[in-house]
C-alpha positions as CSV (number, residue, x, y, z in Angstrom):
1,M,13.7,46.2,18.9
2,T,13.6,42.8,20.5
3,R,16.0,41.5,22.9
4,S,18.2,38.5,21.8
5,R,18.0,35.2,23.6
6,I,20.3,34.6,26.7
7,K,22.4,31.8,26.5
8,Y,22.0,30.0,29.9
9,E,25.3,29.1,31.4
10,L,27.4,29.7,34.3
11,I,28.6,33.4,34.3
12,P,32.4,33.2,34.6
13,N,33.0,36.7,36.2
14,E,32.2,36.3,39.9
15,R,31.3,39.9,40.3
16,T,28.9,39.8,37.4
17,R,27.5,36.5,38.6
18,K,26.9,38.0,42.1
19,E,25.1,41.2,40.6
20,T,23.0,38.9,38.3
21,F,22.1,36.7,41.3
22,K,20.9,39.8,43.3
23,K,18.9,41.1,40.4
24,R,17.2,38.0,39.5
25,K,16.5,37.0,43.2
26,R,14.9,40.5,43.6
27,G,12.9,39.8,40.3
28,L,11.8,36.4,41.6
29,F,10.6,37.7,44.8
30,K,8.6,40.4,43.1
31,K,7.0,37.7,40.9
32,L,6.0,35.8,43.9
33,N,4.5,38.9,45.3
34,E,2.4,39.6,42.2
35,L,1.3,35.9,42.2
36,Q,0.2,36.1,45.8
37,V,-1.7,39.4,45.4
38,L,-3.4,38.6,42.0
39,C,-4.3,35.0,42.8
40,N,-5.0,35.2,46.4
41,I,-2.7,32.3,47.4
42,D,-0.3,31.2,50.0
43,I,3.1,31.2,48.5
44,C,6.7,31.3,49.7
45,G,10.2,31.3,48.3
46,I,13.4,30.0,49.7
47,V,16.7,31.0,48.0
48,M,19.9,29.2,49.2
49,N,23.2,30.8,48.2
50,D,26.3,28.8,47.7
51,N,28.5,30.8,50.1
52,G,26.9,29.2,53.3
53,T,25.1,32.2,54.5
54,M,21.6,31.9,55.8
55,P,18.8,31.2,53.2
56,E,16.8,34.2,52.2
57,V,13.0,33.6,52.4
58,W,9.9,35.4,51.2
59,P,7.7,37.0,52.5
60,S,9.0,36.2,56.1
61,L,10.3,33.1,57.9
62,H,7.0,32.9,59.9
63,D,5.0,32.7,56.7
64,V,7.5,30.3,55.0
65,N,7.1,27.9,57.9
66,R,3.3,28.3,57.9
67,V,3.1,27.4,54.3
68,I,5.5,24.4,54.5
69,Q,3.6,23.2,57.5
70,R,0.3,23.4,55.5
71,F,2.0,21.4,52.8
72,K,3.2,18.8,55.3
73,D,-0.2,18.4,56.8
74,L,-1.8,17.6,53.5
75,P,-2.7,13.9,52.9
76,S,0.0,12.0,50.9
77,S,-2.4,11.6,48.1
78,S,-2.8,15.3,47.7
79,K,0.8,16.2,47.9
80,G,1.9,14.4,44.8
81,T,-1.1,15.6,42.8
82,N,0.2,18.9,41.5
83,M,3.9,18.1,41.8
84,V,5.8,17.4,38.8
85,D,9.4,16.5,38.4
86,Q,11.3,17.1,35.4
87,L,11.0,13.6,34.0
88,Q,7.3,13.7,34.4
89,Y,7.2,17.2,32.8
90,L,9.1,16.1,29.7
91,R,7.1,12.8,29.3
92,V,3.9,15.0,29.3
93,N,5.3,17.4,26.7
94,L,6.5,14.4,24.6
95,N,3.2,12.8,24.6
96,R,1.5,16.2,23.6
97,I,3.9,16.8,21.0
98,S,3.7,13.2,19.6
99,T,-0.1,13.6,19.5
100,N,0.4,17.0,17.5
101,V,2.7,15.2,15.2
102,D,0.2,12.4,14.5
103,K,-2.4,14.9,13.7
104,E,-0.2,16.8,11.3
105,I,0.9,13.6,9.7
106,K,-2.8,12.7,8.9
107,K,-3.5,16.2,7.8
108,V,-0.4,16.0,5.3
109,K,-1.7,12.5,4.1
110,S,-5.1,14.0,3.5
111,L,-3.6,16.7,1.4
112,E,-1.4,14.4,-0.5
113,N,-4.5,12.4,-1.4
114,E,-6.5,15.5,-2.4
115,L,-3.4,16.4,-4.7
116,V,-3.3,12.9,-6.2
117,L,-7.0,13.1,-6.8
118,A,-6.7,16.5,-8.6
119,E,-3.9,15.1,-10.7
120,C,-5.9,12.2,-11.6
121,L,-8.9,14.2,-12.5
122,K,-6.8,16.4,-14.7
123,Q,-5.3,13.3,-16.7
124,E,-7.5,11.4,-19.1
125,E,-5.5,8.1,-18.3
126,G,-6.2,5.9,-15.4
127,V,-5.2,6.3,-11.9
128,N,-1.5,5.4,-11.0
129,L,-1.7,4.4,-7.5
130,E,0.9,1.6,-6.1
131,T,-1.5,-0.2,-3.5
132,S,-5.0,-1.3,-3.0
133,E,-4.8,0.8,0.2
134,D,-3.9,3.9,-1.7
135,L,-7.0,3.1,-4.0
136,Q,-9.4,2.5,-1.1
137,E,-8.3,5.8,0.5
138,M,-8.9,7.6,-2.9
139,L,-12.3,5.9,-3.0
140,R,-13.0,7.3,0.5
141,L,-11.9,10.6,-0.4
142,L,-14.1,10.8,-3.5
143,E,-17.1,9.6,-1.6
144,R,-16.6,12.4,0.9
145,K,-16.3,14.9,-1.9
146,I,-19.5,13.5,-3.5
147,A,-21.3,13.7,-0.3
148,M,-20.1,17.3,0.2
149,V,-21.5,18.2,-3.3
150,D,-24.8,16.4,-2.7
151,H,-25.3,18.4,0.6
152,R,-24.6,21.6,-1.0
153,L,-26.9,20.9,-4.0
154,G,-29.6,19.9,-1.4
155,D,-29.0,23.4,0.2
156,I,-29.3,25.2,-3.2
157,E,-32.5,23.3,-4.0
158,K,-34.1,24.3,-0.7
159,S,-33.2,28.0,-1.0
160,E,-34.1,28.4,-4.7
161,P,-37.7,27.4,-5.9
162,Y,-37.7,25.1,-9.2
163,Y,-40.3,26.1,-11.7
164,G,-39.3,23.4,-14.4
165,K,-36.9,23.2,-17.0
166,G,-36.7,26.7,-18.9
167,K,-39.7,28.0,-17.1
168,K,-39.8,31.3,-15.3
169,P,-41.8,32.3,-12.2
170,L,-45.2,34.1,-12.8
171,N,-45.2,37.7,-11.7
């Protein structure tokens, strides 16, 4: 049985919100610990509560200060290398998705051309394509298919000896 998706919005009940905050904070610190152990990296976490209390840090205040100081000591060119804000993140994902959409559009166009070719070969009348660009694309497709058939024939001829028309090998 799978869990249903959680709708992320402010929890209206204050008691429930506080309990959820405590559980998720504990889970976050646990994940930070796992990441530190598994990847052998310096990592820290700071959680600020909205009630004005002291921020909670992980693993300790000393370790948090050490990690922050290491970050501050980095040259400015290195600091921004792996930092991504939400706008940059969305732009990167938009570019990736746009590239994938372009590839899929090309695949669909190719499949449509193959379908038109199959329909044309099935009919005895001429080809019914609207533009010269469509005809050129169909010609390129036919040339690729002919090249594939020629290549396959060459492979077959190399693997099977030819003894002449209607002749059989001598045993």
